[in-house]
C-alpha positions in Angstrom: 0.0 0.0 0.0 1.5 3.3 -1.1 0.8 6.2 1.2 0.3 9.7 -0.2 1.1 12.8 1.7 -2.0 14.9 2.5 -2.7 17.5 -0.2 -3.4 20.2 2.4 0.1 19.8 4.0 1.8 22.6 2.1 -1.1 25.0 2.8 -0.7 24.5 6.5 2.3 26.8 6.6 0.5 30.3 7.1 -1.7 29.0 9.9 1.2 27.2 11.6 3.5 30.2 11.3 1.0 32.6 12.7 0.0 30.3 15.5 3.4 29.3 16.6 5.0 32.7 16.1 2.3 34.5 18.0 2.2 31.9 20.7 6.0 31.8 21.3 6.2 35.6 21.0 3.5 36.1 23.6 4.6 33.3 25.9 8.3 34.0 26.0 7.9 37.8 25.6 10.6 38.0 23.0 11.1 40.8 20.5 10.0 41.1 16.9 13.0 39.5 15.2 13.1 36.3 17.2 9.4 35.9 16.8 9.7 36.4 13.1 12.5 33.8 12.9 10.4 31.2 14.8 7.4 32.0 12.5 9.5 31.5 9.4 11.0 28.3 10.6 7.6 26.9 11.5 6.0 28.2 8.3 8.5 26.4 6.0 8.5 23.1 7.9 5.3 21.7 6.3 6.5 22.6 2.9 9.8 20.9 3.5 8.1 17.9 5.0 5.8 17.5 2.0 8.7 17.8 -0.5 10.8 15.3 1.5 7.9 12.9 1.7 7.3 13.1 -2.1 11.0 12.7 -2.8 11.4 9.6 -0.6 8.3 7.9 -1.8 8.9 8.7 -5.5 12.1 6.7 -5.5 10.3 3.4 -4.7 
């Protein structure tokens, strides 16, 4: 059985970035730039996971 990645996974990035960035910024009371860095990292994670999943399962 071949598993496919969810099609909505790349579109999760704006929601995840806003939620995690806002939550970490509020909870840790850090400045703008560290909050932005956390939001960017969490925003690109679903895109990278989707591409990695596609690459690993395409080779089979």
